[in-house]
C-alpha positions in Angstrom: -74.6 35.5 44.7 -75.1 32.0 43.5 -77.1 29.1 44.9 -75.1 26.1 46.2 -76.1 22.9 44.6 -74.9 19.3 45.1 -75.4 16.5 42.5 -76.1 13.1 44.1 -76.0 9.7 42.2 -77.3 7.6 45.1 -79.7 8.0 48.0 -77.9 8.0 51.4 -80.5 7.8 54.2 -78.4 7.8 57.4 -81.6 6.2 58.9 -83.6 9.4 58.5 -86.1 8.2 55.9 -89.8 8.1 56.7 -92.1 5.5 55.3 -95.2 7.0 53.6 -96.7 3.9 52.2 -95.6 0.2 51.8 -92.6 0.9 49.5 -92.7 4.7 49.3 -90.4 6.8 51.5 -89.6 10.5 52.1 -86.2 11.8 53.0 -85.2 15.4 53.9 -81.6 16.4 53.2 -79.9 19.7 54.2 -79.1 22.0 51.3 -80.1 21.9 47.7 -79.4 18.6 46.0 -80.1 17.3 42.5 -80.9 13.7 41.9 -81.7 11.7 38.8 -85.5 11.3 38.5 -87.4 8.2 37.6 -84.4 5.9 37.1 -83.1 3.2 39.4 -80.4 4.3 41.8 -78.7 2.8 44.8 -80.1 3.3 48.3 -77.6 3.2 51.2 -77.6 3.9 54.9 -74.1 5.5 54.7 -72.1 6.8 51.7 -69.5 4.0 52.0 -71.8 1.4 53.3 -73.4 -1.6 51.4 -76.3 -1.1 49.1 -79.6 -1.7 50.9 -81.7 -1.7 47.8 -82.6 0.1 44.6 -84.9 3.1 44.6 -86.6 5.4 42.0 -87.1 9.0 42.9 -90.6 10.1 42.0 -90.7 13.7 43.5 -88.0 16.2 44.3 -88.8 19.4 46.2 -86.4 22.3 47.1 -87.6 24.7 49.9 -86.0 26.6 52.8 -82.5 25.4 52.1 -83.6 21.7 52.2 -84.2 19.0 49.6 -87.2 16.7 50.1 -87.1 13.5 48.0 -89.9 11.0 47.7 -88.7 7.6 46.4 -90.1 4.2 45.8 -88.0 1.2 46.9 -88.2 -1.1 43.9 -85.8 -3.8 45.2 -84.4 -4.7 48.6 -81.1 -6.4 49.5 -81.9 -8.4 52.6 -80.1 -11.1 54.6 -83.4 -12.2 56.2 
């Protein structure tokens, strides 16, 4: 029996991210997912939505059929 694994090239939050510090966030995703580490990738609220900013994943943890990512928001696209 194999382990299911999904490869992601962007961070899709669906509004579920938690702020840990000023520009550091944590996001829990269902299932095991693999993300590129330590390089800039897009952060979006929905898969087909506009880019909210650029993030860099600093920690990736797999446990209990969940993926926990910690990322730093390095730039923000804002209309304000």
